[in-house]
Residue frames as qw, qx, qy, qz and C-alpha x, y, z in Angstrom:
[[0.303, -0.143, 0.627, -0.703, 27.27, 32.42, 53.02],
 [0.149, -0.251, -0.941, -0.174, 24.84, 29.54, 53.38],
 [0.395, -0.560, -0.359, -0.634, 21.17, 30.16, 54.09],
 [0.713, -0.527, -0.430, 0.170, 21.62, 28.76, 57.62],
 [0.499, -0.123, -0.169, 0.841, 24.48, 31.19, 58.22],
 [0.071, -0.405, -0.235, -0.881, 22.23, 34.00, 57.00],
 [0.599, -0.613, -0.424, -0.292, 19.55, 32.99, 59.52],
 [0.714, -0.389, -0.332, 0.478, 22.11, 32.73, 62.31],
 [0.326, 0.121, -0.012, 0.937, 23.49, 36.18, 61.41],
 [0.288, -0.549, -0.313, -0.720, 20.02, 37.71, 61.46],
 [0.704, -0.585, -0.398, -0.054, 19.33, 36.19, 64.86],
 [0.663, -0.264, -0.236, 0.659, 22.66, 37.29, 66.31],
 [0.215, 0.207, 0.098, 0.949, 22.24, 40.84, 65.00],
 [0.413, -0.430, -0.213, -0.774, 18.69, 41.31, 66.33],
 [0.110, -0.131, 0.803, -0.570, 17.83, 40.75, 69.96],
 [0.506, 0.385, 0.638, -0.435, 14.13, 40.53, 69.07],
 [0.135, 0.251, -0.646, -0.708, 13.26, 39.38, 65.56],
 [0.644, 0.329, 0.526, -0.448, 9.89, 38.55, 64.08],
 [0.054, -0.063, 0.809, 0.582, 9.80, 36.45, 60.93],
 [0.398, 0.465, 0.545, -0.573, 6.40, 37.31, 59.52],
 [0.378, 0.483, 0.659, 0.435, 4.21, 37.48, 56.47],
 [0.095, 0.888, 0.260, 0.366, 4.40, 41.09, 55.38],
 [0.313, 0.327, -0.346, 0.822, 5.59, 44.01, 57.48],
 [0.128, -0.384, -0.668, 0.624, 4.42, 45.51, 60.77],
 [0.219, 0.320, -0.008, -0.922, 2.83, 48.34, 58.77],
 [0.695, 0.247, -0.285, -0.612, 1.15, 45.89, 56.36],
 [0.422, -0.195, 0.877, -0.120, 0.86, 42.37, 57.79],
 [0.488, 0.209, -0.581, -0.616, -0.26, 39.86, 55.20],
 [0.543, -0.248, -0.795, -0.109, -1.94, 37.38, 57.53],
 [0.538, -0.714, -0.155, -0.420, -4.02, 37.61, 60.66],
 [0.859, -0.382, -0.182, 0.287, -1.51, 35.72, 62.81],
 [0.547, 0.184, -0.063, 0.814, 1.33, 38.06, 61.87],
 [0.145, -0.648, -0.137, -0.735, -0.96, 41.02, 62.52],
 [0.721, -0.639, -0.225, -0.147, -1.84, 39.69, 65.98],
 [0.791, -0.228, -0.148, 0.548, 1.80, 39.23, 66.99],
 [0.295, 0.399, 0.035, 0.868, 2.63, 42.76, 65.79],
 [0.403, -0.703, -0.193, -0.553, -0.26, 44.11, 67.88],
 [0.820, -0.519, -0.200, 0.135, 1.02, 42.23, 70.93],
 [0.671, 0.014, -0.079, 0.737, 4.60, 43.45, 70.47],
 [0.051, 0.546, 0.104, 0.830, 3.33, 47.00, 70.03],
 [0.599, -0.692, -0.234, -0.328, 1.19, 46.65, 73.19],
 [0.827, -0.404, -0.118, 0.373, 4.38, 45.63, 75.03],
 [0.057, 0.970, -0.206, -0.119, 6.23, 48.67, 73.60],
 [0.853, -0.174, 0.361, 0.336, 8.77, 46.17, 72.28],
 [0.168, 0.768, -0.462, -0.410, 11.75, 47.21, 70.23],
 [0.758, 0.029, 0.643, 0.109, 12.01, 44.62, 67.50],
 [0.170, 0.442, -0.576, -0.667, 13.01, 44.04, 63.93],
 [0.802, 0.283, 0.421, -0.317, 11.14, 42.02, 61.38],
 [0.087, -0.293, 0.775, 0.552, 11.82, 40.00, 58.26],
 [0.719, 0.338, 0.055, -0.604, 9.18, 39.55, 55.58],
 [0.593, -0.155, 0.778, 0.138, 9.42, 35.88, 54.65],
 [0.674, 0.644, 0.357, -0.068, 7.80, 36.61, 51.28],
 [0.196, 0.910, -0.316, -0.184, 11.00, 38.42, 50.28],
 [0.101, 0.559, -0.822, -0.048, 13.20, 35.30, 50.38],
 [0.901, -0.016, -0.206, -0.380, 11.66, 31.94, 49.46],
 [0.679, 0.252, -0.631, 0.277, 14.89, 30.05, 50.25],
 [0.012, 0.268, -0.615, 0.742, 15.06, 31.52, 53.76],
 [0.677, -0.165, 0.063, -0.715, 11.33, 30.92, 54.25],
 [0.920, 0.025, -0.353, -0.166, 11.77, 27.20, 53.66],
 [0.565, 0.278, -0.616, 0.473, 15.11, 26.86, 55.48],
 [0.210, -0.388, 0.440, -0.782, 13.81, 28.61, 58.60],
 [0.850, -0.204, -0.091, -0.477, 11.08, 25.98, 59.00],
 [0.892, 0.064, -0.405, 0.190, 13.78, 23.32, 59.25],
 [0.302, 0.424, -0.473, 0.711, 16.16, 25.48, 61.31],
 [0.358, -0.332, 0.360, -0.795, 13.49, 26.19, 63.91],
 [0.117, -0.165, -0.979, 0.017, 11.62, 22.91, 63.59],
 [0.245, 0.507, 0.490, -0.666, 8.52, 25.13, 63.49],
 [0.392, 0.302, 0.735, 0.463, 6.40, 24.79, 60.33],
 [0.100, 0.830, 0.513, 0.194, 4.37, 27.99, 60.43],
 [0.271, 0.168, -0.088, 0.944, 4.71, 31.78, 60.51],
 [0.136, 0.863, -0.370, 0.316, 5.05, 34.11, 62.27],
 [0.835, -0.174, -0.360, 0.377, 8.04, 33.05, 64.36],
 [0.181, -0.933, 0.149, -0.275, 9.22, 35.27, 67.19],
 [0.796, 0.058, -0.360, 0.484, 12.82, 35.03, 68.42],
 [0.306, -0.926, 0.136, -0.174, 14.28, 36.67, 71.51],
 [0.309, -0.726, 0.612, 0.055, 18.05, 36.57, 71.97],
 [0.257, 0.417, -0.818, -0.301, 18.36, 34.00, 69.19],
 [0.148, 0.085, 0.964, -0.205, 15.87, 31.58, 70.75],
 [0.301, -0.321, -0.640, -0.630, 12.53, 30.70, 69.21],
 [0.326, -0.020, 0.524, -0.786, 9.69, 31.83, 71.45],
 [0.362, 0.341, 0.866, -0.052, 6.98, 30.48, 69.16],
 [0.053, 0.372, 0.592, 0.713, 4.17, 31.47, 66.88],
 [0.288, -0.453, -0.145, -0.831, 0.99, 33.42, 67.37],
 [0.741, -0.485, -0.407, -0.224, -0.69, 31.07, 69.87],
 [0.724, -0.239, -0.367, 0.532, 2.34, 30.86, 72.16],
 [0.222, 0.216, -0.086, 0.947, 3.07, 34.60, 71.93],
 [0.438, -0.513, -0.261, -0.691, -0.59, 35.35, 72.73],
 [0.790, -0.446, -0.419, 0.039, -0.54, 32.98, 75.70],
 [0.599, -0.088, -0.287, 0.742, 2.70, 34.47, 77.06],
 [0.011, -0.364, -0.057, -0.930, 1.27, 37.97, 76.63],
 [0.593, -0.538, -0.345, -0.491, -1.97, 37.07, 78.43],
 [0.804, -0.399, -0.359, 0.256, 0.02, 35.63, 81.34],
 [0.183, -0.974, 0.134, 0.011, 2.23, 38.74, 81.51],
 [0.808, -0.310, 0.333, 0.374, 5.34, 36.70, 80.76],
 [0.646, 0.549, 0.250, 0.468, 6.09, 38.15, 77.33],
 [0.009, -0.963, 0.055, -0.265, 6.66, 41.67, 78.67],
 [0.649, -0.667, 0.348, 0.112, 9.21, 40.26, 81.11],
 [0.818, 0.097, 0.395, 0.406, 10.99, 38.36, 78.34],
 [0.437, 0.758, 0.196, 0.443, 11.07, 41.46, 76.15],
 [0.283, -0.951, 0.096, -0.073, 12.26, 43.72, 78.97],
 [0.695, -0.499, 0.420, 0.303, 15.45, 41.68, 79.22],
 [0.651, 0.205, 0.528, 0.506, 16.01, 41.97, 75.47],
 [0.170, 0.916, 0.104, -0.349, 16.09, 45.68, 74.76],
 [0.765, 0.466, 0.168, 0.412, 17.83, 46.44, 71.50]]
């Protein structure tokens, strides 16, 4: 399986997936921590992937998504964005709506 196929499999198997630095219990950057807090505030059901666990995936995902930074939030296989976009969507009340349609 290629690294791109691995990414595609992860996205198809998880309706809401957060690629982040660390874990929700122990985020390893402030941006990842903020997105976890927002998802928790939305009572979102989501899975995560610690990008520090797979350097090849970490680099390939940047090209796959055309998004150079982490965290990256995906809903139904589509990139929502990073911390700034997720925060903006949350503040506007749009993120909860997006998540409600993506229950796992």
